[in-house]
C-alpha positions as CSV (number, residue, x, y, z in Angstrom):
1,M,-24.5,2.7,-13.6
2,T,-20.7,3.8,-12.9
3,D,-18.7,6.5,-11.0
4,L,-15.5,7.2,-12.3
5,V,-13.3,9.2,-10.0
6,R,-10.2,8.8,-12.0
7,T,-9.1,6.3,-15.0
8,G,-6.1,5.1,-16.5
9,A,-5.0,1.6,-15.0
10,L,-8.7,0.5,-14.6
11,E,-10.3,-1.3,-17.6
12,T,-14.0,0.0,-16.6
13,T,-15.8,-1.4,-19.6
14,V,-14.6,-4.8,-18.5
15,L,-15.6,-3.8,-14.8
16,E,-19.1,-2.6,-16.1
17,A,-19.8,-5.9,-17.6
18,A,-18.5,-8.0,-14.6
19,A,-21.0,-6.2,-13.1
20,G,-23.7,-6.5,-15.6
21,D,-22.7,-10.6,-15.5
22,V,-23.0,-10.7,-11.7
23,H,-26.8,-9.0,-11.9
24,A,-27.4,-11.3,-15.2
25,A,-26.6,-14.4,-13.2
26,G,-29.6,-14.0,-10.7
27,I,-28.0,-11.6,-8.3
28,P,-30.9,-9.0,-7.4
29,G,-28.0,-6.1,-7.1
30,I,-24.7,-5.2,-7.0
31,F,-22.3,-2.7,-6.0
32,A,-18.7,-2.5,-6.1
33,E,-15.4,-0.2,-5.8
34,V,-12.0,-1.3,-7.2
35,R,-9.1,0.7,-6.8
36,V,-5.9,0.9,-8.4
37,R,-3.3,2.9,-7.1
38,D,-4.8,6.5,-7.4
39,D,-7.6,5.2,-9.8
40,V,-11.0,4.3,-8.4
41,W,-13.9,3.1,-10.3
42,R,-17.5,2.5,-8.4
43,G,-20.1,0.7,-10.3
44,A,-23.5,-0.8,-9.6
45,A,-26.1,-3.1,-11.4
46,G,-29.4,-4.4,-10.6
47,V,-32.0,-3.2,-7.9
48,A,-31.5,-2.4,-4.0
49,D,-35.2,-3.6,-3.1
50,L,-37.2,-5.9,-4.9
51,V,-40.1,-4.6,-4.1
52,T,-39.8,-1.3,-5.1
53,R,-37.4,-1.9,-7.6
54,A,-35.1,1.1,-6.8
55,P,-31.8,0.9,-8.6
56,V,-28.5,0.0,-6.6
57,T,-26.1,3.2,-7.0
58,P,-22.3,3.3,-6.7
59,G,-22.4,5.2,-3.6
60,M,-24.5,3.0,-1.6
61,R,-24.0,1.9,2.2
62,H,-24.5,-1.6,3.0
63,R,-23.6,-3.8,6.2
64,V,-21.1,-6.3,4.9
65,G,-21.4,-8.3,8.2
66,S,-19.2,-11.7,9.3
67,I,-17.5,-11.5,5.7
68,S,-15.4,-8.6,6.9
69,K,-13.4,-10.9,9.4
70,T,-12.0,-12.4,6.4
71,F,-10.8,-9.4,4.7
72,V,-9.0,-7.8,7.9
73,A,-7.2,-11.3,8.6
74,A,-6.0,-11.1,5.0
75,A,-5.1,-7.3,5.5
76,V,-3.0,-8.1,8.7
77,L,-1.4,-11.0,7.0
78,Q,0.0,-9.0,4.2
79,L,0.9,-6.5,6.7
80,V,2.6,-8.7,8.5
81,E,4.3,-10.1,5.4
82,R,5.5,-6.9,4.2
83,R,7.0,-6.1,7.6
84,C,9.0,-9.4,7.5
85,R,10.3,-8.8,3.9
86,R,11.5,-5.0,4.9
87,S,13.1,-6.5,8.2
88,R,15.1,-9.2,5.9
89,R,16.6,-6.6,4.0
90,T,18.1,-4.9,6.9
91,D,18.4,-7.8,9.3
92,P,19.3,-11.1,7.6
93,Q,18.7,-13.1,10.8
94,V,14.5,-11.7,10.8
95,S,12.7,-14.5,8.4
96,A,9.1,-15.0,8.0
97,E,10.0,-18.7,7.5
98,P,9.8,-20.7,10.7
99,R,13.1,-22.3,12.2
100,P,13.6,-26.0,12.9
101,R,13.3,-27.0,15.9
102,R,16.4,-28.4,17.5
103,P,15.5,-32.1,18.9
104,R,16.4,-31.8,22.7
């Protein structure tokens, strides 16, 4: 099941197949959202509840738990990298690379 908000840069058939492959590999249910610029794809495969066999839908909400810390850390590091890159263009003294320490 997919929800195409807008297509263009996204290979929707590949994304649909990937979601189906994850489900076929033994995961009861999966839903995902992929964004490339203004293009958004939402897809789902499998079941949300093993007892009722209710299907997973693209718009489902789900708690991500501790894994979200990894995503937040990656986003913060990307922002720092972008800022350092921007600062280097305007100020050659600013660098993301650590400076070697001088011996005392």
